[in-house]
C-alpha positions as CSV (number, residue, x, y, z in Angstrom):
1,X,0.0,0.0,0.0
2,X,1.3,3.4,-1.0
3,X,0.9,6.8,0.7
4,X,0.1,8.5,-2.5
5,X,1.1,12.0,-3.5
6,X,-2.4,13.4,-4.3
7,X,-2.5,15.5,-7.5
8,X,-5.8,16.5,-9.2
9,X,-5.8,16.3,-13.0
10,X,-8.3,17.7,-15.4
11,X,-11.1,15.6,-13.8
12,X,-10.1,14.9,-10.2
13,X,-7.6,12.4,-8.7
14,X,-7.3,9.0,-10.2
15,X,-5.1,6.1,-9.2
16,X,-4.9,2.3,-9.4
17,X,-7.1,0.4,-7.0
18,X,-5.4,-1.3,-4.0
19,X,-2.2,0.4,-5.0
20,X,-2.6,4.1,-4.4
21,X,-6.4,4.2,-4.5
22,X,-7.1,2.8,-1.0
23,X,-9.4,3.7,1.8
24,X,-6.5,5.3,3.7
25,X,-5.7,7.6,0.8
26,X,-9.3,8.3,0.1
27,X,-9.7,9.4,3.7
28,X,-6.8,11.9,3.2
29,X,-8.7,13.4,0.2
30,X,-12.0,13.5,2.0
31,X,-10.4,15.2,5.0
32,X,-9.0,17.9,2.7
33,X,-12.4,18.4,1.1
34,X,-13.9,18.8,4.6
35,X,-11.3,21.4,5.5
36,X,-12.0,23.2,2.2
37,X,-15.7,23.3,3.0
38,X,-15.1,24.6,6.5
39,X,-12.8,27.3,5.2
40,X,-15.4,28.5,2.8
41,X,-18.3,28.4,5.3
42,X,-20.1,25.6,3.4
43,X,-20.7,23.0,6.1
44,X,-24.3,24.1,6.8
45,X,-25.1,22.9,3.3
46,X,-25.3,19.3,2.3
47,X,-22.9,17.5,-0.1
48,X,-23.8,14.9,-2.6
49,X,-21.9,11.6,-2.9
50,X,-22.2,9.2,-5.9
51,X,-20.2,6.7,-7.7
52,X,-19.9,4.9,-11.1
53,X,-20.0,1.1,-11.6
54,X,-16.4,0.3,-10.9
55,X,-15.2,-2.4,-8.5
56,X,-15.8,-1.2,-4.9
57,X,-17.5,2.0,-6.0
58,X,-20.5,1.4,-3.9
59,X,-18.3,0.7,-0.8
60,X,-16.3,4.0,-1.4
61,X,-19.6,5.8,-1.8
62,X,-20.9,4.5,1.5
63,X,-17.6,5.1,3.3
64,X,-17.4,8.7,2.1
65,X,-21.0,9.4,3.2
66,X,-20.3,8.1,6.7
67,X,-17.1,10.0,6.9
68,X,-18.7,13.3,5.9
69,X,-21.5,12.7,8.4
70,X,-19.0,12.0,11.2
71,X,-17.5,15.4,10.6
72,X,-20.8,17.2,10.8
73,X,-21.8,17.4,7.2
74,X,-25.2,16.4,5.9
75,X,-25.0,14.0,2.9
76,X,-27.3,13.2,0.0
77,X,-26.1,9.7,-1.1
78,X,-27.2,8.2,-4.4
79,X,-28.9,4.9,-4.0
80,X,-27.1,3.4,-7.0
81,X,-24.4,4.3,-9.5
82,X,-24.9,7.8,-10.9
83,X,-23.6,9.8,-14.0
84,X,-21.3,12.8,-13.4
85,X,-23.7,15.1,-15.2
86,X,-26.6,14.1,-13.0
87,X,-24.5,14.9,-9.9
88,X,-23.6,18.3,-11.4
89,X,-27.3,19.0,-12.1
90,X,-28.5,17.9,-8.6
91,X,-25.9,20.0,-6.9
92,X,-27.1,23.1,-8.7
93,X,-30.8,22.3,-8.3
94,X,-30.6,21.8,-4.6
95,X,-28.0,24.5,-3.9
96,X,-25.6,22.1,-2.3
97,X,-22.1,22.8,-1.1
98,X,-20.8,20.5,-3.7
99,X,-20.4,16.9,-4.4
100,X,-18.1,14.0,-5.2
101,X,-18.3,11.1,-7.6
102,X,-16.2,8.0,-7.3
103,X,-15.3,7.5,-10.9
104,X,-12.3,7.1,-13.2
105,X,-14.5,7.9,-16.2
106,X,-13.2,6.2,-19.3
107,X,-10.0,4.8,-17.7
108,X,-9.3,1.0,-17.5
109,X,-11.0,-1.1,-14.9
110,X,-8.0,-1.1,-12.5
111,X,-8.4,2.6,-12.0
112,X,-10.7,4.5,-9.5
113,X,-11.0,8.2,-8.8
114,X,-12.6,11.0,-6.9
115,X,-14.1,13.9,-8.8
116,X,-15.0,16.9,-6.7
117,X,-17.6,19.5,-8.0
118,X,-18.1,22.8,-6.2
119,X,-21.4,24.5,-5.6
120,X,-21.9,25.5,-9.2
121,X,-21.7,21.9,-10.4
122,X,-18.7,22.6,-12.7
123,X,-15.5,20.7,-12.6
124,X,-13.4,22.1,-9.8
125,X,-11.2,24.9,-11.2
126,X,-7.4,24.8,-10.6
127,X,-7.5,27.2,-7.7
128,X,-10.0,24.9,-5.9
129,X,-8.0,21.7,-6.5
130,X,-4.8,23.4,-5.6
131,X,-6.3,24.4,-2.3
132,X,-7.6,20.9,-1.6
133,X,-4.1,19.5,-2.5
134,X,-2.5,21.9,0.0
135,X,-4.9,20.7,2.7
136,X,-3.9,17.0,2.3
137,X,-2.8,15.6,5.7
138,X,-3.7,18.8,7.6
139,X,-5.3,18.2,11.0
140,X,-9.1,17.9,11.0
141,X,-10.7,19.0,14.2
142,X,-13.7,17.0,15.5
143,X,-17.1,18.4,14.6
144,X,-19.6,19.5,17.3
145,X,-22.4,17.6,15.6
146,X,-23.3,14.5,13.7
147,X,-24.4,15.0,10.1
148,X,-27.2,13.1,8.5
149,X,-27.2,10.7,5.4
150,X,-30.2,10.7,3.1
151,X,-30.5,8.2,0.3
152,X,-31.7,9.8,-3.0
153,X,-32.7,8.8,-6.5
154,X,-32.1,11.9,-8.8
155,X,-33.3,10.3,-12.0
156,X,-36.8,11.9,-12.3
157,X,-35.5,15.4,-11.5
158,X,-32.8,14.9,-14.2
159,X,-35.3,13.7,-16.8
160,X,-37.4,16.7,-16.1
161,X,-34.3,18.9,-16.7
162,X,-33.7,17.1,-20.1
163,X,-37.2,18.0,-21.2
164,X,-36.2,21.6,-20.9
165,X,-33.4,21.2,-23.4
166,X,-34.6,18.5,-25.8
167,X,-37.6,18.8,-28.2
168,X,-39.5,15.7,-27.1
169,X,-42.4,16.4,-29.4
170,X,-40.2,16.3,-32.5
171,X,-38.5,13.2,-31.2
172,X,-41.8,11.4,-30.5
173,X,-43.1,12.1,-34.0
174,X,-40.0,10.7,-35.6
175,X,-40.3,7.3,-33.9
176,X,-36.6,6.7,-34.2
177,X,-35.0,3.3,-33.9
178,X,-31.8,3.4,-31.9
179,X,-29.3,1.2,-30.0
180,X,-27.8,2.3,-26.8
181,X,-24.4,1.0,-25.5
182,X,-23.6,2.3,-22.0
183,X,-20.4,0.2,-21.8
184,X,-21.4,-1.3,-18.4
185,X,-21.3,2.3,-17.0
186,X,-23.5,4.7,-15.0
187,X,-25.4,5.7,-18.1
188,X,-27.6,2.5,-17.7
189,X,-31.1,3.4,-17.0
190,X,-30.4,7.0,-18.1
191,X,-29.4,7.0,-21.8
192,X,-31.8,4.2,-22.8
193,X,-34.6,5.5,-20.6
194,X,-34.3,9.0,-22.1
195,X,-34.7,7.6,-25.6
196,X,-37.6,5.4,-24.5
197,X,-39.4,8.5,-23.1
198,X,-38.6,10.3,-26.4
199,X,-40.7,7.6,-28.2
200,X,-37.8,5.7,-29.7
201,X,-37.6,1.9,-30.2
202,X,-34.5,1.1,-28.1
203,X,-32.1,-1.8,-28.2
204,X,-29.6,-2.0,-25.3
205,X,-26.1,-3.3,-25.0
206,X,-24.0,-3.8,-21.8
207,X,-26.6,-2.2,-19.6
208,X,-25.7,-4.1,-16.5
209,X,-22.8,-3.9,-14.0
210,X,-19.5,-5.6,-15.0
211,X,-16.6,-4.1,-13.1
212,X,-14.1,-5.4,-15.7
213,X,-16.0,-3.5,-18.5
214,X,-15.8,-6.6,-20.6
215,X,-12.0,-6.4,-20.7
216,X,-12.0,-3.0,-22.4
217,X,-11.9,0.7,-21.4
218,X,-15.4,2.1,-20.9
219,X,-14.7,4.7,-23.6
220,X,-17.1,5.2,-26.5
221,X,-14.4,5.0,-29.1
222,X,-14.7,3.1,-32.4
223,X,-12.7,0.1,-31.3
224,X,-15.0,-0.4,-28.3
225,X,-18.2,0.0,-30.2
226,X,-18.0,-2.8,-32.7
227,X,-21.1,-4.6,-31.3
228,X,-23.0,-1.3,-31.4
229,X,-22.0,-0.7,-35.0
230,X,-22.9,-4.2,-36.0
231,X,-26.3,-3.9,-34.3
232,X,-27.1,-0.6,-36.0
233,X,-26.3,-2.0,-39.4
234,X,-28.0,-5.4,-38.9
235,X,-31.2,-4.0,-37.6
236,X,-31.3,-1.0,-39.9
237,X,-31.5,1.5,-37.0
238,X,-31.3,5.3,-37.3
239,X,-28.5,5.7,-34.7
240,X,-26.2,4.1,-32.3
241,X,-25.7,6.1,-29.0
242,X,-23.1,5.4,-26.3
243,X,-21.7,6.9,-23.1
244,X,-18.6,6.3,-21.1
245,X,-18.1,5.0,-17.6
246,X,-19.6,8.0,-15.8
247,X,-21.7,9.1,-18.8
248,X,-20.1,12.5,-19.3
249,X,-18.6,11.5,-22.7
250,X,-20.5,10.3,-25.8
251,X,-20.0,8.2,-28.9
252,X,-22.3,8.3,-32.0
253,X,-22.8,5.8,-34.9
254,X,-24.8,6.7,-37.9
255,X,-27.3,4.3,-39.5
256,X,-24.7,3.1,-42.1
257,X,-22.2,2.2,-39.3
258,X,-20.1,5.4,-39.6
259,X,-18.6,6.5,-36.3
260,X,-18.8,10.3,-35.7
261,X,-16.1,11.5,-33.4
262,X,-16.5,14.3,-30.9
263,X,-15.3,17.0,-33.3
264,X,-17.9,15.9,-35.8
265,X,-20.7,15.7,-33.2
266,X,-19.9,19.2,-31.9
267,X,-20.2,20.6,-35.4
268,X,-23.5,18.7,-36.0
269,X,-25.0,20.0,-32.7
270,X,-23.7,23.5,-33.4
271,X,-25.3,23.4,-36.9
272,X,-28.6,22.2,-35.4
273,X,-28.7,24.8,-32.6
274,X,-27.9,27.6,-35.0
275,X,-29.9,26.5,-38.1
276,X,-32.9,24.7,-36.7
277,X,-33.2,26.0,-33.2
278,X,-32.3,29.6,-34.2
279,X,-30.1,29.9,-31.0
280,X,-27.9,33.0,-30.6
281,X,-24.7,33.3,-28.6
282,X,-21.1,32.2,-28.5
283,X,-19.5,28.8,-29.0
284,X,-16.7,27.8,-26.6
285,X,-14.1,25.3,-27.6
286,X,-10.7,24.2,-26.4
287,X,-7.5,24.9,-28.3
288,X,-7.4,21.3,-29.5
289,X,-10.9,21.2,-30.8
290,X,-11.8,21.5,-34.4
291,X,-11.7,24.9,-36.1
292,X,-14.6,23.7,-38.3
293,X,-16.7,25.1,-35.4
294,X,-15.2,28.5,-36.2
295,X,-16.4,28.2,-39.8
296,X,-19.9,27.2,-38.8
297,X,-19.9,30.1,-36.3
298,X,-18.8,32.5,-39.1
299,X,-21.5,31.1,-41.4
300,X,-24.2,32.1,-38.8
301,X,-22.4,35.3,-37.8
302,X,-21.6,34.2,-34.3
303,X,-18.3,34.1,-32.5
304,X,-15.9,31.6,-30.9
305,X,-14.1,31.6,-27.6
306,X,-10.9,29.5,-27.4
307,X,-9.8,28.1,-24.0
308,X,-7.1,25.6,-22.7
309,X,-7.8,21.9,-22.8
310,X,-10.2,20.8,-20.0
311,X,-13.9,21.3,-19.5
312,X,-13.1,23.2,-16.3
313,X,-12.2,26.1,-18.6
314,X,-15.5,25.8,-20.5
315,X,-17.8,25.3,-17.6
316,X,-17.5,28.8,-16.1
317,X,-18.3,30.4,-19.5
318,X,-21.4,28.3,-19.9
319,X,-22.3,29.2,-16.3
320,X,-21.8,32.9,-17.1
321,X,-24.4,33.0,-19.8
322,X,-24.4,34.0,-23.5
323,X,-23.0,30.6,-24.6
324,X,-25.0,28.3,-26.8
325,X,-22.5,25.4,-26.9
326,X,-19.3,24.4,-25.2
327,X,-17.2,21.4,-26.2
328,X,-13.9,19.7,-26.5
329,X,-12.6,17.1,-28.9
330,X,-12.1,14.5,-26.1
331,X,-15.8,14.0,-25.9
332,X,-17.3,16.8,-23.8
333,X,-20.4,18.9,-24.6
334,X,-22.9,21.0,-22.8
335,X,-25.2,23.8,-23.8
336,X,-26.3,27.2,-22.5
337,X,-28.7,27.1,-19.6
338,X,-27.7,23.5,-18.7
339,X,-24.9,22.4,-16.4
340,X,-21.4,23.7,-16.8
341,X,-20.2,20.1,-17.0
342,X,-19.9,17.5,-19.8
343,X,-23.1,15.6,-20.4
344,X,-22.9,12.6,-22.7
345,X,-26.6,11.8,-22.2
346,X,-27.7,15.2,-23.4
347,X,-25.2,15.1,-26.3
348,X,-26.8,11.8,-27.5
349,X,-30.3,13.3,-27.2
350,X,-29.3,16.4,-29.2
351,X,-27.9,14.2,-32.0
352,X,-31.1,12.2,-32.0
353,X,-33.1,15.4,-32.1
354,X,-31.2,16.6,-35.1
355,X,-31.9,13.4,-37.0
356,X,-35.6,13.6,-36.0
357,X,-35.8,17.3,-37.0
358,X,-34.3,17.0,-40.4
359,X,-35.5,13.5,-41.3
360,X,-32.1,12.7,-42.6
361,X,-29.1,10.6,-41.7
362,X,-26.1,12.2,-40.1
363,X,-24.1,11.5,-43.3
364,X,-26.7,13.5,-45.4
365,X,-26.6,16.3,-42.9
366,X,-22.8,16.4,-42.9
367,X,-22.9,16.8,-46.7
368,X,-25.3,19.7,-46.3
369,X,-22.8,21.4,-44.0
370,X,-19.9,20.8,-46.4
371,X,-21.9,22.2,-49.2
372,X,-22.5,25.4,-47.2
373,X,-19.0,26.0,-45.8
374,X,-16.6,23.6,-47.5
375,X,-14.9,20.3,-46.5
376,X,-12.6,19.6,-43.6
377,X,-9.8,17.1,-42.9
378,X,-8.4,16.5,-39.5
379,X,-6.2,14.0,-37.7
380,X,-4.5,13.3,-34.4
381,X,-1.5,11.3,-33.5
382,X,-0.3,10.4,-29.9
383,X,3.4,9.8,-29.9
384,X,4.7,7.6,-27.1
385,X,8.3,8.8,-26.5
386,X,11.2,8.5,-24.1
387,X,11.3,11.3,-21.6
388,X,14.6,12.4,-23.2
389,X,12.9,12.7,-26.7
390,X,9.9,14.4,-25.3
391,X,12.1,17.0,-23.5
392,X,14.1,17.5,-26.7
393,X,11.0,18.2,-28.8
394,X,9.7,20.7,-26.2
395,X,13.0,22.4,-26.0
396,X,13.0,22.9,-29.8
397,X,9.5,24.2,-29.7
398,X,10.3,26.6,-26.9
399,X,12.8,28.5,-29.1
400,X,10.9,28.1,-32.4
401,X,10.3,31.2,-34.4
402,X,6.6,31.7,-34.2
403,X,6.4,33.6,-37.5
404,X,7.3,30.5,-39.5
405,X,7.0,26.7,-38.8
406,X,7.5,23.6,-40.9
407,X,8.2,25.7,-43.9
408,X,5.0,27.7,-43.8
409,X,4.3,31.3,-42.6
410,X,2.3,31.4,-39.4
411,X,-0.7,33.7,-39.2
412,X,-1.3,33.2,-35.5
413,X,0.5,31.4,-32.7
414,X,-1.2,30.2,-29.5
415,X,1.0,29.0,-26.6
416,X,-1.7,28.9,-23.9
417,X,-1.8,25.1,-23.9
418,X,0.9,23.5,-26.0
419,X,2.2,25.0,-29.3
420,X,-0.5,25.8,-31.9
421,X,0.5,27.2,-35.2
422,X,-2.3,28.6,-37.4
423,X,-1.3,28.9,-41.1
424,X,-4.7,29.9,-42.5
425,X,-8.4,30.1,-41.9
426,X,-8.7,26.3,-41.9
427,X,-5.0,25.0,-41.6
428,X,-3.3,24.5,-38.2
429,X,-1.2,22.1,-36.1
430,X,-1.0,21.8,-32.4
431,X,1.7,20.0,-30.4
432,X,0.6,19.4,-26.9
433,X,2.6,17.3,-24.3
434,X,0.9,15.1,-21.7
435,X,1.4,16.4,-18.2
436,X,1.9,13.0,-16.7
437,X,3.3,10.6,-19.4
438,X,6.1,10.6,-22.0
439,X,3.5,11.4,-24.7
440,X,3.1,14.2,-27.2
441,X,-0.2,14.7,-28.9
442,X,-0.2,16.2,-32.4
443,X,-3.3,17.6,-33.9
444,X,-3.7,18.6,-37.6
445,X,-6.5,20.3,-39.5
446,X,-6.9,21.5,-43.1
447,X,-9.6,22.2,-45.7
448,X,-7.7,20.0,-48.1
449,X,-6.8,16.3,-47.3
450,X,-3.7,16.2,-49.4
451,X,-2.4,19.4,-47.9
452,X,-3.2,18.2,-44.5
453,X,-1.2,14.9,-45.1
454,X,1.8,16.9,-46.3
455,X,1.5,19.1,-43.2
456,X,1.4,16.1,-41.0
457,X,4.4,14.4,-42.6
458,X,6.5,17.6,-42.4
459,X,5.7,17.9,-38.7
460,X,6.7,14.3,-38.1
461,X,10.0,15.0,-39.8
462,X,10.5,18.0,-37.5
463,X,9.9,15.8,-34.5
464,X,12.2,13.1,-35.8
465,X,15.0,15.6,-36.2
466,X,14.8,16.9,-32.6
């Protein structure tokens, strides 16, 4: 058993079960959260505690609830596994002090994690997680009272919320046929139930607890959705819909079996909100997310806000108002008026609504978009490197002339999160290092596939030469 160094990443603290993720280390994190709540005068408000479907999640959920109560904090504890977006919604609806979810999201089965959400329901911002980290192992004085624990089922309240943001009348009339694959995660009974209530004929996959996730990561990526894709094609369904382990990410399969990645889905939803819903406001995207959103925004005379990678940078802007859509290429989406947190269930609902509204496949709708604003080509490569090679590449980029790169003049440089070189309205590359692993992620985008491939190969030669 290891006394872990607790560091919060973009979505909480994650570690391997029975190695660093132990009850002892969880206690250290819970104590730091208790101290944070005390410092900010929030102990008179309840906290929410939930978990996903991972091994021991229910035990950690029960333990955390009892620990908070022993320290004088009232707890609303979910009566089963619960999606992260539902916890975010419930915190806001009931004006709670915050909440935690025991989840490692889309990570492999051997991982577990704690995600803390403050009172606004958004992912905890860096200043909050930094303070919690600073309070690890600080002394926790006994409370002068015993808190209470109330078991809750937030599903009906959440479904009522979804009816505010989805056009159920249009969905009901369309009578869609869909398959839902929740990948053994907390989306079970949420994603499929939402589509049932929307009048769809629903086929389900992996909608029961399996802590090993069938031997795969609970991530709605193409390699994990082979059964869903096969079902959609064999049954002639309109769509395949999927969510990850805690249902904050999404995966979409069209009726012909084509997988639509997060960049595609964000563009489709933006198109729908602007064209069909007549929404007005700004679109927020991360630095690594497709610039095709910028072209869609320009087509409808709206604007884009670019932020660092991580939904914690998107959430506050959604919360502040004036935003119609916020998203990131790793599978995060929310919309104005809803929670400032990723919601894979809502994302799937919006895609289904788009298909119902237009009466077309996603492929046909995508062709409409390309006809209006032109084509797009994009790619991403994750390079697993030695630490020495990674450091050499970053050293070369640190002294790189930002007016020219890989033989092309640079129109705009963005160094807020990695090294992004923009060569034209639709052409750019981003080199972004992992903060924890010897990995460098390279993103490419162009309006022309051949030009994009040349750009990619030139960048890879630059990296090889470092």
